[in-house]
N, C-alpha and C positions, 0 to 999 in steps of 0.2 A: 269890347265893353258891352256890348249887348248881350253876349253869352254869358258875362260875369253879372249882369244885372239880372238876366234870366234865371241864373242859378240862385242868387241871392233871393229872388221872389220865391223860389221852389222851396228853399230853406226856410224861409219865413212860415211858409204854408205848413210844412211838416212840423215845425215848432208849435204853431197855433193849433193844429190838430192834436199834438202830443199833448199841448195843455188841456184842451178840451178833453181828451181821454183821461188823463191825470185827474181832471176834476170831477168826471164821470165816476171813476174808480173811487175818488174820495166819497162822492156822493153814495155810491154804493155799499161802501163799507160803514159809513155813519148811518144809513138807512137799516144795513143788518144790525149794527150795534144797539139802534132804537129799538129794533124789532125784538131783538134778545132780552133788552132792558124791560121792555113793555111786557114780554112773556114772563120773565121772571118775577114782575111787580104783581102781575095777574095770579100766578101760582102762589106766590105769596099772601096775597089778598085771601085766595081761597082757603089756604091752610090756617090763616088768622081767623076765618069765619068757623073753621071746624073746631078749632082749640077753644075759641070764646064761646061758642055755642054749648059744647060739652064741658067747660070748666066747672067743677064742683070742689074743687079742694086747691090748696096752695102745694099738693105733692102731686108729681107725675112720673110716671114709667113710659119710656119710648123704646118699645121693642122694634129692633132693627134687623130685617131678613135682606137677602140679596133679592128676591123679588121671582116671579113668575107669570106665565100668562096662561096657565091652566085652570079650569073651574074647579078642580080637585084641590089644587093647592090654595086657592082663595077660601075655599070651606076650611082647610086645615089651618091658615092663618086666623080666620074668625074664631076658630076653636081656641086657639092659642090666646087670643085677646080675651075671650070669654072666661078662659081659665084664670088669667090674670087679673081679672076685674072681680073673679069670685076669691082669689086668694089673698088679694091686697086691698080689702076695703078701705075706703078714705084715701085712696090713690086714684087718679085718674090715667088712662091708660089709651095710647096710641100706637098705631102700627106704621112703620115706615118701610120704603123700598131703598136700598142703597144702589140699585143698578138702574141706571138712565134708560138703558134697553127696555128691559121689562116696563118701568114705567110709562114709556112712550107707546109699546105694543099693546100694554093695558089699556091705555087710553084710546088707542086705535080699534081695541076690541078683536086683537089676534086669539083665535080659538074660541073666545067666550064673549059674552055680553060686554061692552066698553065699562070700565070701571077705573075711577081716577086714584092714584097712588102718589105719594110725594116723598121726596128725598130727606134725609135727615137734616140738612142745612135749612130747608124752609120750615120743618118742624120745630127745631131749636130755635130758630129766630122768633116763631109764633109763641113757644113756650116761655121765652125770655120776655116778648113783649107783653105776654098776658100774666106776668109776674110771678110765676111759680118760684116757690122758696126752697124746696128740694126737689133734685132732678136726678133721675137714675136712667141711664141708656142701657137696654140690655140686648146684646148680640144674640141673635137667633143662627149664628153659625155653629158649624160643628167643631172645627179645629180654629186656634188662633193663627189664621193665615191672612193672605192679602185684603179680604173684603173686611174681617175683624180689625186688622192693623189700619184700614181707611177710616173707619168709622171712629176710632178712637183717636188715631193720630192727625186725622185731618179734620173730620167733621166737628167732633168734641172739642179739640185743641182750638180751631178757629173759633168757636162758640166762646170758650173761656178766655180767648184772646180779645173778644169784641172786634172780630176783624174788620167788620163792616160798619161799626160804631154806631150799632142799634140801639145800644143800652145806654143808660146814664151810669156815672161811676158810682151812683149810689148803689144802684141794683147789682153792679159787678161786685161791690164789697159784700152785699148781703148774700150771695150765692157762694162766697169764698168757702171752700170746704164743705158745700152741700151739693155737689155734683159728683157721681161715680158712675163707673162702667161696668157691667156685668160681665164676665168672661164666657165665651162659647161652651158647648157642651163637654167638650174636652179640653177645657182651657187650663186645667191643673192635671198634675201626675196621676192624684189618686182618683181623678175622673174616669180614668180608662178602665180601671179594674171594676168600678161602679157601673159603667155601661155595658161591659161585658157580663156581668152577674144578671142584670136587667134583661138583654137580649137573650140570654140562655134560657130565662125562665118565661119568656114569652110563649104562650101555648100554641100559636102557629109554627114558630121556628121550632120550638121544641118538638113538634109532632113530626118534622122532617128529621131531625137528629135521631130521635126515637125509632125513626123507621129504617135509620142506617142510612140515610141520605147525607149529602153535604149540602151547607149553606154557604153562599158568596156573598159578600156585601160590596156594593159599589159604592165607594166614596169620590168626592170631587178631586181634591188634592190641588197643590200650587205648582207651577213650573219650578224646577230646581235651580233656574237662573236666579231666583229669589231667595234671599237668607231669611226664613221664617223661622226662628228657633221655636220647637216646640210644636211646628205645625205639621208637616209630613209625617214625622216621626210617629205620631199619634195613630195612623193607621196601621204600621208595624205594631206597634204597642198593643193596639187593640186586638190585632190578629193573635198575638202572642197571648194575651190574656183569655181570649177565648178558647185558643186551641189547650191550655191549661184546663179548660173545662171539658172540651171534647176536641180532638183532633181532626173532626171534619169540617172545622170552620176556616173561612179564608176572607181575607179583606184587600180589595184593590181599589184601583183610582182611575178617572178618566184623564187625570192631567198632572200625575206624578212619575217622573222618569224611574223606570226599573219596578214599576207597578200598576202596570196596565193589565188588561184581559190576559194576553199572552204570557205574562210573568204569573198571574194567577194560576193559570192552566199549568205552568211549569211547575210550580210548587205542589200542586195538586197531584202531578205525576210522580214527582220525587218523593211523595209520602204515601205512594202506592194507590192512589185513587185514580185509576186510568178508565173507570166506566161508574154507571150507575145513575141516581137521582140526584140532580143538582137544582135547588131552589135559589133563586136570585133575589136579592133586597136592594134597594136603595139606601145607602149611609148618608141621606141626607134630610134636611129637616121637612121637605115637602117633595112630593112625586110630580115632578114636571117634565120639561124636556129631555134632561138626561136619563130619567127613569124610564119615560116612554119610548124615546128614540135610540139613545146610545145603549141601554141595556135591554129593552124588551122589542125592538124592532126586527122581526125575523126578516124583513126585505132587505135590510141592510148588511151586508156581508162583514162589515166590521163590528157590528154590534155583539154585545157581550153572549146573547143567545144563539147567534148565528156562529159565533167562532168556539162557543163550548159545543155546540151540537156538531159542529165538523170535526172537534176534536174525540167525538165519540160516545158523549154525555148525553143522558136524558133530561133535558133542561126545562125549567118552568119559570116563568116571570110573573105571571099572575096566580093568585090563588083565591079560594071561594069561603075560606074558614077563618078570616080576619074578624076579630070581634068588635073593633073599634073604627070602623069607617068614619072618615069625617066628610066624605063628598056626599052632599044632600041627596043627589040624583043616582047614587049608586043602587045597582038592581042586583040584590043577591043571588040572583042565578048566573051573574056575570063574574068574570074573574076580576081581581082586586090587587094593584100594587099599594101595600102600604108603606108610608114614609115614617120617619122617625118622629117627627112631632105628632103624629096620629096616635101614638103610644102614650097613654097617660102617665105611666111610669116614667118614661123618658121625658115628657115634658117637665115632669117634678124636678128631674135634675137641672133644667134651665131656671125653674122658679127657685131652687135651693141656692142657685148662684146669685139671682136676684137679691133673696133675702141676705146672702152674705156681703153683696154690695151696700144694701140699705144699713147694715151694721157698721159701715165704714163712714156714714155720713157724720158731719162734725168732728172727724178724727182726722190726722196727719196723713191717712191713707187715702182721703177723699181729694179732689182736684182743686188748686188753688187758682185764683185769678191773679194776673200781673199787678194790678193794682194794689193788692194786698201781700203778695209775695215777698218775704224778706229779702234782701239784698245777699 
């Protein structure tokens, strides 16, 4: 009986400890949730302040980029916003990052001075609370892949569904068919040929081709296990469009199956290009980690410059004759990696997509809210 009583007391002690542990775990979870909510509310208030302090119109353009933590990229984004403000008088313009990692690293000051960027959810909430009547969300992506779909199908869709109940029914009625999303750089089939012609006519690129060299562009790409129609195929289509202008153009990616740097080298060799000058360019809106590391890092054996050099090519990633550098601290005596959004004629393609989006406002091609959608 004594053993049984002792055993029962031991079991009760274990149960009490477990209960305290469970309570402690619940408390930790509650504290974590409260901290997350506190951060969310704090960020929302910060974006509300940004939007309210700069609001001068009832019309707004939210440019959405993936993001970066490079000063050159920040200056490029600033140039994009400046262009949009000049091209769309009467519209307020804001920039948002869709990458939480880039937002957090930017705030922590990785590579550059700390700077605050915010995600599309916070911006769209602030835009709605500020009472904007016409809203354009413009993707600064290159292809209609994962990041663009996330902006369109998550952030904007949640906003139109008033997911968090932030807006009155009257406001949701007021923005019915007054919200549109601008497509990426190569969002439509005919964008590919337009971009190819522009790139082929850029003075720095043309100089390489005219000298008998080869130009290889490095895009990002999406993993093939995702079905993004019209996304990865754009890289292949662009290479084909460029090669119709000159056979010494190639386009690869860092994240598209069968289109990595080794595949690009293989296609170059198949086309009889086994040596000579090769100039590399990022096929991305900004020159950030991928451009400076995956493409241009000579100490990385798997970078584009290293693998092409090993294959026998005379490879360059930096240049000194780019005419439109956005990086404010750029020294002309140093080499430069120009990104797509630093080229004014390429920025004009994104701006053209925004104009096309604006033309859809008030039509059936604009987005409807559930409160006004027909059954």
